[in-house]
PDB file with one MODEL, atoms N, CA, C and O in Angstrom:
MODEL        1
ATOM      1  N   MET A   1      84.389  78.296 139.791  1.00  0.00           N
ATOM      2  CA  MET A   1      83.935  76.940 139.610  1.00  0.00           C
ATOM      3  C   MET A   1      84.257  76.534 138.172  1.00  0.00           C
ATOM      4  O   MET A   1      84.012  77.302 137.242  1.00  0.00           O
ATOM      5  N   HIS A   2      84.791  75.357 137.990  1.00  0.00           N
ATOM      6  CA  HIS A   2      85.114  74.868 136.658  1.00  0.00           C
ATOM      7  C   HIS A   2      83.944  74.049 136.126  1.00  0.00           C
ATOM      8  O   HIS A   2      83.490  73.103 136.770  1.00  0.00           O
ATOM      9  N   ILE A   3      83.469  74.419 134.961  1.00  0.00           N
ATOM     10  CA  ILE A   3      82.413  73.664 134.312  1.00  0.00           C
ATOM     11  C   ILE A   3      83.046  72.950 133.125  1.00  0.00           C
ATOM     12  O   ILE A   3      83.576  73.601 132.225  1.00  0.00           O
ATOM     13  N   PRO A   4      82.999  71.627 133.110  1.00  0.00           N
ATOM     14  CA  PRO A   4      83.630  70.886 132.022  1.00  0.00           C
ATOM     15  C   PRO A   4      82.939  71.165 130.691  1.00  0.00           C
ATOM     16  O   PRO A   4      81.756  71.506 130.669  1.00  0.00           O
ATOM     17  N   PRO A   5      83.675  71.022 129.568  1.00  0.00           N
ATOM     18  CA  PRO A   5      83.041  71.237 128.260  1.00  0.00           C
ATOM     19  C   PRO A   5      81.924  70.226 128.039  1.00  0.00           C
ATOM     20  O   PRO A   5      82.042  69.053 128.394  1.00  0.00           O
ATOM     21  N   LEU A   6      80.851  70.705 127.451  1.00  0.00           N
ATOM     22  CA  LEU A   6      79.698  69.844 127.205  1.00  0.00           C
ATOM     23  C   LEU A   6      79.785  69.280 125.796  1.00  0.00           C
ATOM     24  O   LEU A   6      80.054  70.007 124.839  1.00  0.00           O
ATOM     25  N   ARG A   7      79.559  68.007 125.682  1.00  0.00           N
ATOM     26  CA  ARG A   7      79.555  67.368 124.361  1.00  0.00           C
ATOM     27  C   ARG A   7      78.111  67.095 123.962  1.00  0.00           C
ATOM     28  O   ARG A   7      77.695  65.948 123.795  1.00  0.00           O
ATOM     29  N   VAL A   8      77.361  68.179 123.813  1.00  0.00           N
ATOM     30  CA  VAL A   8      75.947  68.093 123.472  1.00  0.00           C
ATOM     31  C   VAL A   8      75.729  68.923 122.213  1.00  0.00           C
ATOM     32  O   VAL A   8      76.212  70.051 122.109  1.00  0.00           O
ATOM     33  N   HIS A   9      75.010  68.363 121.273  1.00  0.00           N
ATOM     34  CA  HIS A   9      74.744  69.058 120.018  1.00  0.00           C
ATOM     35  C   HIS A   9      74.014  70.372 120.296  1.00  0.00           C
ATOM     36  O   HIS A   9      73.161  70.446 121.180  1.00  0.00           O
ATOM     37  N   HIS A  10      74.365  71.411 119.525  1.00  0.00           N
ATOM     38  CA  HIS A  10      73.781  72.737 119.774  1.00  0.00           C
ATOM     39  C   HIS A  10      72.264  72.751 119.619  1.00  0.00           C
ATOM     40  O   HIS A  10      71.591  73.552 120.268  1.00  0.00           O
ATOM     41  N   GLN A  11      71.713  71.883 118.775  1.00  0.00           N
ATOM     42  CA  GLN A  11      70.254  71.848 118.622  1.00  0.00           C
ATOM     43  C   GLN A  11      69.575  71.351 119.897  1.00  0.00           C
ATOM     44  O   GLN A  11      68.490  71.815 120.247  1.00  0.00           O
ATOM     45  N   VAL A  12      70.208  70.417 120.583  1.00  0.00           N
ATOM     46  CA  VAL A  12      69.663  69.916 121.849  1.00  0.00           C
ATOM     47  C   VAL A  12      69.714  71.027 122.889  1.00  0.00           C
ATOM     48  O   VAL A  12      68.750  71.246 123.621  1.00  0.00           O
ATOM     49  N   LEU A  13      70.843  71.725 122.950  1.00  0.00           N
ATOM     50  CA  LEU A  13      70.970  72.832 123.907  1.00  0.00           C
ATOM     51  C   LEU A  13      69.938  73.922 123.618  1.00  0.00           C
ATOM     52  O   LEU A  13      69.347  74.483 124.541  1.00  0.00           O
ATOM     53  N   ARG A  14      69.724  74.218 122.338  1.00  0.00           N
ATOM     54  CA  ARG A  14      68.744  75.237 121.972  1.00  0.00           C
ATOM     55  C   ARG A  14      67.338  74.816 122.405  1.00  0.00           C
ATOM     56  O   ARG A  14      66.575  75.634 122.918  1.00  0.00           O
ATOM     57  N   GLU A  15      66.998  73.551 122.200  1.00  0.00           N
ATOM     58  CA  GLU A  15      65.686  73.053 122.620  1.00  0.00           C
ATOM     59  C   GLU A  15      65.527  73.148 124.138  1.00  0.00           C
ATOM     60  O   GLU A  15      64.474  73.540 124.641  1.00  0.00           O
ATOM     61  N   LEU A  16      66.584  72.784 124.853  1.00  0.00           N
ATOM     62  CA  LEU A  16      66.524  72.889 126.318  1.00  0.00           C
ATOM     63  C   LEU A  16      66.303  74.336 126.740  1.00  0.00           C
ATOM     64  O   LEU A  16      65.467  74.617 127.599  1.00  0.00           O
ATOM     65  N   ALA A  17      67.057  75.257 126.130  1.00  0.00           N
ATOM     66  CA  ALA A  17      66.926  76.671 126.482  1.00  0.00           C
ATOM     67  C   ALA A  17      65.538  77.200 126.144  1.00  0.00           C
ATOM     68  O   ALA A  17      64.960  77.960 126.921  1.00  0.00           O
ATOM     69  N   ASN A  18      65.001  76.809 125.003  1.00  0.00           N
ATOM     70  CA  ASN A  18      63.685  77.303 124.586  1.00  0.00           C
ATOM     71  C   ASN A  18      62.550  76.737 125.431  1.00  0.00           C
ATOM     72  O   ASN A  18      61.500  77.369 125.548  1.00  0.00           O
ATOM     73  N   ASN A  19      62.736  75.572 126.017  1.00  0.00           N
ATOM     74  CA  ASN A  19      61.667  74.931 126.797  1.00  0.00           C
ATOM     75  C   ASN A  19      61.818  75.109 128.301  1.00  0.00           C
ATOM     76  O   ASN A  19      60.982  74.635 129.069  1.00  0.00           O
ATOM     77  N   PHE A  20      62.874  75.784 128.725  1.00  0.00           N
ATOM     78  CA  PHE A  20      63.055  76.018 130.155  1.00  0.00           C
ATOM     79  C   PHE A  20      62.287  77.266 130.556  1.00  0.00           C
ATOM     80  O   PHE A  20      62.470  78.328 129.961  1.00  0.00           O
ATOM     81  N   LYS A  21      61.435  77.145 131.553  1.00  0.00           N
ATOM     82  CA  LYS A  21      60.629  78.260 132.046  1.00  0.00           C
ATOM     83  C   LYS A  21      61.296  78.814 133.299  1.00  0.00           C
ATOM     84  O   LYS A  21      61.186  78.239 134.382  1.00  0.00           O
ATOM     85  N   LEU A  22      61.988  79.936 133.138  1.00  0.00           N
ATOM     86  CA  LEU A  22      62.819  80.490 134.202  1.00  0.00           C
ATOM     87  C   LEU A  22      62.022  80.838 135.453  1.00  0.00           C
ATOM     88  O   LEU A  22      62.441  80.501 136.560  1.00  0.00           O
ATOM     89  N   GLY A  23      60.899  81.496 135.301  1.00  0.00           N
ATOM     90  CA  GLY A  23      60.106  81.902 136.457  1.00  0.00           C
ATOM     91  C   GLY A  23      59.599  80.737 137.290  1.00  0.00           C
ATOM     92  O   GLY A  23      59.357  80.883 138.488  1.00  0.00           O
ATOM     93  N   LYS A  24      59.440  79.580 136.656  1.00  0.00           N
ATOM     94  CA  LYS A  24      58.918  78.399 137.336  1.00  0.00           C
ATOM     95  C   LYS A  24      60.002  77.375 137.644  1.00  0.00           C
ATOM     96  O   LYS A  24      59.740  76.383 138.325  1.00  0.00           O
ATOM     97  N   ASN A  25      61.230  77.605 137.144  1.00  0.00           N
ATOM     98  CA  ASN A  25      62.346  76.665 137.322  1.00  0.00           C
ATOM     99  C   ASN A  25      61.968  75.257 136.898  1.00  0.00           C
ATOM    100  O   ASN A  25      62.183  74.291 137.631  1.00  0.00           O
ATOM    101  N   ARG A  26      61.400  75.157 135.697  1.00  0.00           N
ATOM    102  CA  ARG A  26      61.042  73.826 135.225  1.00  0.00           C
ATOM    103  C   ARG A  26      61.267  73.723 133.719  1.00  0.00           C
ATOM    104  O   ARG A  26      61.226  74.714 132.990  1.00  0.00           O
ATOM    105  N   LEU A  27      61.500  72.518 133.293  1.00  0.00           N
ATOM    106  CA  LEU A  27      61.683  72.198 131.887  1.00  0.00           C
ATOM    107  C   LEU A  27      60.408  71.546 131.385  1.00  0.00           C
ATOM    108  O   LEU A  27      59.982  70.515 131.906  1.00  0.00           O
ATOM    109  N   GLU A  28      59.796  72.151 130.366  1.00  0.00           N
ATOM    110  CA  GLU A  28      58.545  71.630 129.832  1.00  0.00           C
ATOM    111  C   GLU A  28      58.829  70.872 128.547  1.00  0.00           C
ATOM    112  O   GLU A  28      59.491  71.388 127.646  1.00  0.00           O
ATOM    113  N   THR A  29      58.325  69.644 128.464  1.00  0.00           N
ATOM    114  CA  THR A  29      58.486  68.821 127.268  1.00  0.00           C
ATOM    115  C   THR A  29      57.111  68.360 126.822  1.00  0.00           C
ATOM    116  O   THR A  29      56.117  68.597 127.509  1.00  0.00           O
ATOM    117  N   ARG A  30      57.052  67.705 125.678  1.00  0.00           N
ATOM    118  CA  ARG A  30      55.750  67.202 125.227  1.00  0.00           C
ATOM    119  C   ARG A  30      55.270  66.043 126.092  1.00  0.00           C
ATOM    120  O   ARG A  30      54.119  65.622 125.980  1.00  0.00           O
ATOM    121  N   TYR A  31      56.138  65.526 126.949  1.00  0.00           N
ATOM    122  CA  TYR A  31      55.777  64.440 127.866  1.00  0.00           C
ATOM    123  C   TYR A  31      55.385  64.950 129.245  1.00  0.00           C
ATOM    124  O   TYR A  31      55.033  64.165 130.125  1.00  0.00           O
ATOM    125  N   GLY A  32      55.447  66.253 129.429  1.00  0.00           N
ATOM    126  CA  GLY A  32      55.147  66.842 130.725  1.00  0.00           C
ATOM    127  C   GLY A  32      56.255  67.806 131.121  1.00  0.00           C
ATOM    128  O   GLY A  32      56.929  68.366 130.257  1.00  0.00           O
ATOM    129  N   PHE A  33      56.447  68.000 132.405  1.00  0.00           N
ATOM    130  CA  PHE A  33      57.491  68.907 132.869  1.00  0.00           C
ATOM    131  C   PHE A  33      58.146  68.327 134.104  1.00  0.00           C
ATOM    132  O   PHE A  33      57.588  67.454 134.769  1.00  0.00           O
ATOM    133  N   PHE A  34      59.342  68.825 134.407  1.00  0.00           N
ATOM    134  CA  PHE A  34      59.959  68.473 135.683  1.00  0.00           C
ATOM    135  C   PHE A  34      60.721  69.673 136.219  1.00  0.00           C
ATOM    136  O   PHE A  34      61.251  70.501 135.478  1.00  0.00           O
ATOM    137  N   LYS A  35      60.748  69.724 137.530  1.00  0.00           N
ATOM    138  CA  LYS A  35      61.379  70.833 138.253  1.00  0.00           C
ATOM    139  C   LYS A  35      62.895  70.731 138.156  1.00  0.00           C
ATOM    140  O   LYS A  35      63.462  69.648 138.302  1.00  0.00           O
ATOM    141  N   ILE A  36      63.542  71.854 137.910  1.00  0.00           N
ATOM    142  CA  ILE A  36      65.002  71.922 137.838  1.00  0.00           C
ATOM    143  C   ILE A  36      65.521  72.445 139.171  1.00  0.00           C
ATOM    144  O   ILE A  36      65.070  73.481 139.659  1.00  0.00           O
ATOM    145  N   THR A  37      66.467  71.725 139.756  1.00  0.00           N
ATOM    146  CA  THR A  37      67.076  72.138 141.021  1.00  0.00           C
ATOM    147  C   THR A  37      68.587  72.216 140.844  1.00  0.00           C
ATOM    148  O   THR A  37      69.129  71.603 139.924  1.00  0.00           O
ATOM    149  N   PRO A  38      69.276  72.959 141.707  1.00  0.00           N
ATOM    150  CA  PRO A  38      70.741  72.998 141.630  1.00  0.00           C
ATOM    151  C   PRO A  38      71.364  71.596 141.691  1.00  0.00           C
ATOM    152  O   PRO A  38      72.363  71.330 141.023  1.00  0.00           O
ATOM    153  N   ARG A  39      70.776  70.710 142.488  1.00  0.00           N
ATOM    154  CA  ARG A  39      71.296  69.341 142.599  1.00  0.00           C
ATOM    155  C   ARG A  39      71.212  68.618 141.247  1.00  0.00           C
ATOM    156  O   ARG A  39      72.152  67.924 140.860  1.00  0.00           O
ATOM    157  N   LYS A  40      70.095  68.776 140.530  1.00  0.00           N
ATOM    158  CA  LYS A  40      69.937  68.138 139.224  1.00  0.00           C
ATOM    159  C   LYS A  40      70.923  68.714 138.207  1.00  0.00           C
ATOM    160  O   LYS A  40      71.496  67.975 137.406  1.00  0.00           O
ATOM    161  N   ILE A  41      71.116  70.016 138.240  1.00  0.00           N
ATOM    162  CA  ILE A  41      72.079  70.650 137.338  1.00  0.00           C
ATOM    163  C   ILE A  41      73.486  70.135 137.633  1.00  0.00           C
ATOM    164  O   ILE A  41      74.251  69.831 136.718  1.00  0.00           O
ATOM    165  N   GLY A  42      73.815  70.043 138.909  1.00  0.00           N
ATOM    166  CA  GLY A  42      75.133  69.535 139.304  1.00  0.00           C
ATOM    167  C   GLY A  42      75.363  68.116 138.839  1.00  0.00           C
ATOM    168  O   GLY A  42      76.445  67.788 138.352  1.00  0.00           O
ATOM    169  N   HIS A  43      74.362  67.272 138.984  1.00  0.00           N
ATOM    170  CA  HIS A  43      74.480  65.885 138.534  1.00  0.00           C
ATOM    171  C   HIS A  43      74.642  65.822 137.016  1.00  0.00           C
ATOM    172  O   HIS A  43      75.445  65.039 136.507  1.00  0.00           O
ATOM    173  N   ALA A  44      73.884  66.641 136.297  1.00  0.00           N
ATOM    174  CA  ALA A  44      73.939  66.622 134.835  1.00  0.00           C
ATOM    175  C   ALA A  44      75.293  67.106 134.314  1.00  0.00           C
ATOM    176  O   ALA A  44      75.812  66.564 133.338  1.00  0.00           O
ATOM    177  N   LEU A  45      75.866  68.122 134.962  1.00  0.00           N
ATOM    178  CA  LEU A  45      77.141  68.688 134.505  1.00  0.00           C
ATOM    179  C   LEU A  45      78.351  68.069 135.184  1.00  0.00           C
ATOM    180  O   LEU A  45      79.487  68.312 134.777  1.00  0.00           O
ATOM    181  N   GLY A  46      78.111  67.270 136.217  1.00  0.00           N
ATOM    182  CA  GLY A  46      79.233  66.670 136.931  1.00  0.00           C
ATOM    183  C   GLY A  46      79.999  67.671 137.782  1.00  0.00           C
ATOM    184  O   GLY A  46      81.218  67.574 137.921  1.00  0.00           O
ATOM    185  N   ILE A  47      79.269  68.648 138.358  1.00  0.00           N
ATOM    186  CA  ILE A  47      79.895  69.662 139.211  1.00  0.00           C
ATOM    187  C   ILE A  47      79.168  69.743 140.545  1.00  0.00           C
ATOM    188  O   ILE A  47      78.045  69.255 140.682  1.00  0.00           O
ATOM    189  N   ASN A  48      79.817  70.363 141.527  1.00  0.00           N
ATOM    190  CA  ASN A  48      79.170  70.599 142.814  1.00  0.00           C
ATOM    191  C   ASN A  48      78.319  71.857 142.685  1.00  0.00           C
ATOM    192  O   ASN A  48      78.856  72.956 142.549  1.00  0.00           O
ATOM    193  N   ALA A  49      77.016  71.707 142.725  1.00  0.00           N
ATOM    194  CA  ALA A  49      76.119  72.845 142.581  1.00  0.00           C
ATOM    195  C   ALA A  49      75.278  73.080 143.832  1.00  0.00           C
ATOM    196  O   ALA A  49      74.282  73.803 143.781  1.00  0.00           O
ATOM    197  N   ILE A  50      75.669  72.478 144.952  1.00  0.00           N
ATOM    198  CA  ILE A  50      74.929  72.676 146.200  1.00  0.00           C
ATOM    199  C   ILE A  50      75.919  72.992 147.306  1.00  0.00           C
ATOM    200  O   ILE A  50      77.123  72.781 147.163  1.00  0.00           O
ATOM    201  N   GLY A  51      75.401  73.492 148.389  1.00  0.00           N
ATOM    202  CA  GLY A  51      76.257  73.815 149.527  1.00  0.00           C
ATOM    203  C   GLY A  51      76.995  75.129 149.321  1.00  0.00           C
ATOM    204  O   GLY A  51      76.590  75.951 148.499  1.00  0.00           O
ATOM    205  N   ASP A  52      78.062  75.323 150.054  1.00  0.00           N
ATOM    206  CA  ASP A  52      78.854  76.541 149.972  1.00  0.00           C
ATOM    207  C   ASP A  52      79.813  76.416 148.793  1.00  0.00           C
ATOM    208  O   ASP A  52      80.827  75.724 148.880  1.00  0.00           O
ATOM    209  N   LEU A  53      79.487  77.091 147.689  1.00  0.00           N
ATOM    210  CA  LEU A  53      80.293  76.983 146.480  1.00  0.00           C
ATOM    211  C   LEU A  53      81.566  77.814 146.547  1.00  0.00           C
ATOM    212  O   LEU A  53      82.508  77.582 145.789  1.00  0.00           O
ATOM    213  N   PHE A  54      81.592  78.769 147.443  1.00  0.00           N
ATOM    214  CA  PHE A  54      82.752  79.639 147.586  1.00  0.00           C
ATOM    215  C   PHE A  54      83.181  79.687 149.051  1.00  0.00           C
ATOM    216  O   PHE A  54      82.885  80.655 149.752  1.00  0.00           O
ATOM    217  N   PRO A  55      83.878  78.649 149.517  1.00  0.00           N
ATOM    218  CA  PRO A  55      84.241  78.605 150.933  1.00  0.00           C
ATOM    219  C   PRO A  55      85.214  79.704 151.340  1.00  0.00           C
ATOM    220  O   PRO A  55      85.205  80.140 152.491  1.00  0.00           O
ATOM    221  N   GLN A  56      86.051  80.157 150.415  1.00  0.00           N
ATOM    222  CA  GLN A  56      86.984  81.238 150.732  1.00  0.00           C
ATOM    223  C   GLN A  56      86.390  82.550 150.231  1.00  0.00           C
ATOM    224  O   GLN A  56      86.422  82.847 149.037  1.00  0.00           O
ATOM    225  N   LYS A  57      85.855  83.317 151.151  1.00  0.00           N
ATOM    226  CA  LYS A  57      85.216  84.575 150.798  1.00  0.00           C
ATOM    227  C   LYS A  57      86.271  85.656 150.577  1.00  0.00           C
ATOM    228  O   LYS A  57      87.369  85.597 151.130  1.00  0.00           O
ATOM    229  N   VAL A  58      85.916  86.644 149.756  1.00  0.00           N
ATOM    230  CA  VAL A  58      86.810  87.760 149.483  1.00  0.00           C
ATOM    231  C   VAL A  58      86.660  88.791 150.590  1.00  0.00           C
ATOM    232  O   VAL A  58      85.553  89.239 150.890  1.00  0.00           O
ATOM    233  N   ASP A  59      87.791  89.168 151.200  1.00  0.00           N
ATOM    234  CA  ASP A  59      87.783  90.235 152.195  1.00  0.00           C
ATOM    235  C   ASP A  59      88.104  91.534 151.467  1.00  0.00           C
ATOM    236  O   ASP A  59      89.260  91.818 151.154  1.00  0.00           O
ATOM    237  N   TYR A  60      87.074  92.305 151.207  1.00  0.00           N
ATOM    238  CA  TYR A  60      87.209  93.528 150.413  1.00  0.00           C
ATOM    239  C   TYR A  60      88.275  94.457 150.987  1.00  0.00           C
ATOM    240  O   TYR A  60      89.017  95.090 150.236  1.00  0.00           O
ATOM    241  N   LYS A  61      88.351  94.538 152.289  1.00  0.00           N
ATOM    242  CA  LYS A  61      89.306  95.451 152.938  1.00  0.00           C
ATOM    243  C   LYS A  61      90.754  95.080 152.653  1.00  0.00           C
ATOM    244  O   LYS A  61      91.634  95.939 152.705  1.00  0.00           O
ATOM    245  N   LYS A  62      91.013  93.798 152.350  1.00  0.00           N
ATOM    246  CA  LYS A  62      92.380  93.348 152.108  1.00  0.00           C
ATOM    247  C   LYS A  62      92.790  93.419 150.634  1.00  0.00           C
ATOM    248  O   LYS A  62      93.929  93.101 150.294  1.00  0.00           O
ATOM    249  N   LEU A  63      91.878  93.830 149.767  1.00  0.00           N
ATOM    250  CA  LEU A  63      92.191  93.911 148.345  1.00  0.00           C
ATOM    251  C   LEU A  63      92.998  95.159 148.025  1.00  0.00           C
ATOM    252  O   LEU A  63      92.886  96.178 148.707  1.00  0.00           O
ATOM    253  N   SER A  64      93.814  95.070 146.978  1.00  0.00           N
ATOM    254  CA  SER A  64      94.538  96.254 146.498  1.00  0.00           C
ATOM    255  C   SER A  64      93.526  97.184 145.826  1.00  0.00           C
ATOM    256  O   SER A  64      92.398  96.774 145.550  1.00  0.00           O
ATOM    257  N   GLU A  65      93.911  98.407 145.567  1.00  0.00           N
ATOM    258  CA  GLU A  65      92.994  99.361 144.932  1.00  0.00           C
ATOM    259  C   GLU A  65      92.575  98.879 143.545  1.00  0.00           C
ATOM    260  O   GLU A  65      91.415  99.029 143.164  1.00  0.00           O
ATOM    261  N   ASP A  66      93.514  98.299 142.785  1.00  0.00           N
ATOM    262  CA  ASP A  66      93.180  97.771 141.456  1.00  0.00           C
ATOM    263  C   ASP A  66      92.172  96.630 141.564  1.00  0.00           C
ATOM    264  O   ASP A  66      91.227  96.557 140.778  1.00  0.00           O
ATOM    265  N   ASP A  67      92.372  95.740 142.537  1.00  0.00           N
ATOM    266  CA  ASP A  67      91.451  94.619 142.722  1.00  0.00           C
ATOM    267  C   ASP A  67      90.083  95.102 143.193  1.00  0.00           C
ATOM    268  O   ASP A  67      89.067  94.501 142.846  1.00  0.00           O
ATOM    269  N   LYS A  68      90.042  96.177 143.978  1.00  0.00           N
ATOM    270  CA  LYS A  68      88.762  96.730 144.421  1.00  0.00           C
ATOM    271  C   LYS A  68      87.951  97.248 143.232  1.00  0.00           C
ATOM    272  O   LYS A  68      86.729  97.102 143.196  1.00  0.00           O
ATOM    273  N   VAL A  69      88.639  97.853 142.260  1.00  0.00           N
ATOM    274  CA  VAL A  69      87.961  98.342 141.061  1.00  0.00           C
ATOM    275  C   VAL A  69      87.348  97.167 140.298  1.00  0.00           C
ATOM    276  O   VAL A  69      86.200  97.233 139.860  1.00  0.00           O
ATOM    277  N   ILE A  70      88.122  96.094 140.142  1.00  0.00           N
ATOM    278  CA  ILE A  70      87.624  94.898 139.452  1.00  0.00           C
ATOM    279  C   ILE A  70      86.456  94.293 140.213  1.00  0.00           C
ATOM    280  O   ILE A  70      85.445  93.932 139.612  1.00  0.00           O
ATOM    281  N   PHE A  71      86.585  94.180 141.526  1.00  0.00           N
ATOM    282  CA  PHE A  71      85.522  93.618 142.369  1.00  0.00           C
ATOM    283  C   PHE A  71      84.231  94.407 142.193  1.00  0.00           C
ATOM    284  O   PHE A  71      83.165  93.818 142.016  1.00  0.00           O
ATOM    285  N   ARG A  72      84.317  95.738 142.241  1.00  0.00           N
ATOM    286  CA  ARG A  72      83.121  96.578 142.111  1.00  0.00           C
ATOM    287  C   ARG A  72      82.491  96.435 140.724  1.00  0.00           C
ATOM    288  O   ARG A  72      81.271  96.512 140.574  1.00  0.00           O
ATOM    289  N   ARG A  73      83.333  96.228 139.721  1.00  0.00           N
ATOM    290  CA  ARG A  73      82.819  96.095 138.357  1.00  0.00           C
ATOM    291  C   ARG A  73      81.990  94.817 138.198  1.00  0.00           C
ATOM    292  O   ARG A  73      81.008  94.808 137.454  1.00  0.00           O
ATOM    293  N   PHE A  74      82.373  93.746 138.884  1.00  0.00           N
ATOM    294  CA  PHE A  74      81.661  92.475 138.777  1.00  0.00           C
ATOM    295  C   PHE A  74      80.525  92.344 139.772  1.00  0.00           C
ATOM    296  O   PHE A  74      79.649  91.496 139.597  1.00  0.00           O
ATOM    297  N   GLN A  75      80.519  93.160 140.807  1.00  0.00           N
ATOM    298  CA  GLN A  75      79.538  93.046 141.871  1.00  0.00           C
ATOM    299  C   GLN A  75      78.117  93.230 141.334  1.00  0.00           C
ATOM    300  O   GLN A  75      77.822  94.224 140.671  1.00  0.00           O
ATOM    301  N   GLY A  76      77.254  92.276 141.622  1.00  0.00           N
ATOM    302  CA  GLY A  76      75.846  92.375 141.246  1.00  0.00           C
ATOM    303  C   GLY A  76      75.546  92.046 139.795  1.00  0.00           C
ATOM    304  O   GLY A  76      74.405  92.192 139.357  1.00  0.00           O
ATOM    305  N   LYS A  77      76.545  91.604 139.037  1.00  0.00           N
ATOM    306  CA  LYS A  77      76.326  91.275 137.628  1.00  0.00           C
ATOM    307  C   LYS A  77      75.808  89.847 137.493  1.00  0.00           C
ATOM    308  O   LYS A  77      76.062  88.992 138.341  1.00  0.00           O
ATOM    309  N   THR A  78      75.089  89.615 136.425  1.00  0.00           N
ATOM    310  CA  THR A  78      74.657  88.262 136.103  1.00  0.00           C
ATOM    311  C   THR A  78      75.596  87.695 135.050  1.00  0.00           C
ATOM    312  O   THR A  78      76.341  88.442 134.416  1.00  0.00           O
ATOM    313  N   LEU A  79      75.567  86.403 134.862  1.00  0.00           N
ATOM    314  CA  LEU A  79      76.407  85.777 133.848  1.00  0.00           C
ATOM    315  C   LEU A  79      76.083  86.344 132.473  1.00  0.00           C
ATOM    316  O   LEU A  79      76.990  86.560 131.670  1.00  0.00           O
ATOM    317  N   LYS A  80      74.812  86.588 132.188  1.00  0.00           N
ATOM    318  CA  LYS A  80      74.430  87.128 130.888  1.00  0.00           C
ATOM    319  C   LYS A  80      74.989  88.522 130.689  1.00  0.00           C
ATOM    320  O   LYS A  80      75.527  88.818 129.622  1.00  0.00           O
ATOM    321  N   SER A  81      74.878  89.384 131.683  1.00  0.00           N
ATOM    322  CA  SER A  81      75.380  90.751 131.514  1.00  0.00           C
ATOM    323  C   SER A  81      76.898  90.761 131.376  1.00  0.00           C
ATOM    324  O   SER A  81      77.442  91.566 130.619  1.00  0.00           O
ATOM    325  N   LEU A  82      77.592  89.873 132.101  1.00  0.00           N
ATOM    326  CA  LEU A  82      79.042  89.777 131.949  1.00  0.00           C
ATOM    327  C   LEU A  82      79.410  89.278 130.556  1.00  0.00           C
ATOM    328  O   LEU A  82      80.342  89.793 129.939  1.00  0.00           O
ATOM    329  N   THR A  83      78.687  88.284 130.060  1.00  0.00           N
ATOM    330  CA  THR A  83      78.943  87.756 128.720  1.00  0.00           C
ATOM    331  C   THR A  83      78.704  88.834 127.671  1.00  0.00           C
ATOM    332  O   THR A  83      79.512  89.000 126.757  1.00  0.00           O
ATOM    333  N   ASP A  84      77.603  89.567 127.795  1.00  0.00           N
ATOM    334  CA  ASP A  84      77.296  90.641 126.850  1.00  0.00           C
ATOM    335  C   ASP A  84      78.387  91.702 126.860  1.00  0.00           C
ATOM    336  O   ASP A  84      78.783  92.201 125.806  1.00  0.00           O
ATOM    337  N   GLU A  85      78.874  92.048 128.049  1.00  0.00           N
ATOM    338  CA  GLU A  85      79.925  93.051 128.177  1.00  0.00           C
ATOM    339  C   GLU A  85      81.222  92.578 127.526  1.00  0.00           C
ATOM    340  O   GLU A  85      81.886  93.350 126.835  1.00  0.00           O
ATOM    341  N   MET A  86      81.586  91.321 127.741  1.00  0.00           N
ATOM    342  CA  MET A  86      82.804  90.778 127.136  1.00  0.00           C
ATOM    343  C   MET A  86      82.679  90.697 125.620  1.00  0.00           C
ATOM    344  O   MET A  86      83.636  90.991 124.903  1.00  0.00           O
ATOM    345  N   MET A  87      81.508  90.300 125.125  1.00  0.00           N
ATOM    346  CA  MET A  87      81.295  90.226 123.669  1.00  0.00           C
ATOM    347  C   MET A  87      81.367  91.612 123.039  1.00  0.00           C
ATOM    348  O   MET A  87      81.878  91.761 121.929  1.00  0.00           O
ATOM    349  N   ALA A  88      80.868  92.613 123.725  1.00  0.00           N
ATOM    350  CA  ALA A  88      80.944  93.992 123.216  1.00  0.00           C
ATOM    351  C   ALA A  88      82.403  94.432 123.123  1.00  0.00           C
ATOM    352  O   ALA A  88      82.786  95.104 122.165  1.00  0.00           O
ATOM    353  N   LEU A  89      83.213  94.062 124.102  1.00  0.00           N
ATOM    354  CA  LEU A  89      84.638  94.407 124.068  1.00  0.00           C
ATOM    355  C   LEU A  89      85.330  93.716 122.902  1.00  0.00           C
ATOM    356  O   LEU A  89      86.135  94.337 122.208  1.00  0.00           O
ATOM    357  N   VAL A  90      85.031  92.452 122.680  1.00  0.00           N
ATOM    358  CA  VAL A  90      85.642  91.694 121.586  1.00  0.00           C
ATOM    359  C   VAL A  90      85.219  92.303 120.245  1.00  0.00           C
ATOM    360  O   VAL A  90      86.043  92.458 119.344  1.00  0.00           O
ATOM    361  N   THR A  91      83.941  92.645 120.119  1.00  0.00           N
ATOM    362  CA  THR A  91      83.440  93.242 118.884  1.00  0.00           C
ATOM    363  C   THR A  91      84.126  94.573 118.612  1.00  0.00           C
ATOM    364  O   THR A  91      84.509  94.859 117.478  1.00  0.00           O
ATOM    365  N   LYS A  92      84.281  95.384 119.654  1.00  0.00           N
ATOM    366  CA  LYS A  92      84.970  96.668 119.527  1.00  0.00           C
ATOM    367  C   LYS A  92      86.404  96.480 119.074  1.00  0.00           C
ATOM    368  O   LYS A  92      86.897  97.192 118.200  1.00  0.00           O
ATOM    369  N   ARG A  93      87.070  95.498 119.691  1.00  0.00           N
ATOM    370  CA  ARG A  93      88.474  95.242 119.369  1.00  0.00           C
ATOM    371  C   ARG A  93      88.651  94.792 117.925  1.00  0.00           C
ATOM    372  O   ARG A  93      89.626  95.167 117.274  1.00  0.00           O
ATOM    373  N   ASN A  94      87.712  93.988 117.418  1.00  0.00           N
ATOM    374  CA  ASN A  94      87.815  93.457 116.063  1.00  0.00           C
ATOM    375  C   ASN A  94      87.313  94.421 114.997  1.00  0.00           C
ATOM    376  O   ASN A  94      87.513  94.182 113.806  1.00  0.00           O
ATOM    377  N   ALA A  95      86.671  95.497 115.405  1.00  0.00           N
ATOM    378  CA  ALA A  95      86.111  96.469 114.427  1.00  0.00           C
ATOM    379  C   ALA A  95      87.173  97.367 113.845  1.00  0.00           C
ATOM    380  O   ALA A  95      86.870  98.227 113.018  1.00  0.00           O
TER     381      ALA A  95
ENDMDL
END
């Protein structure tokens, strides 16, 4: 899925991140709170965030052995863990 670049000041993004309550899926502000849904995120980012996001499923049996290794490496990962892993590789490379 392509997410367009956001033209939002980093301080605004930091405030949003600090006030978002993950367990409750809501954004709390001094004016109250509101529930965050995939539809609202999609509207805010201008992307399709509902329905079948991956209509073409991967058939594991048809993958090459190299692709199977890559598939297994990404399986069950979260965006944060993938980002942390990539940053560790970049840090290692630059050291």
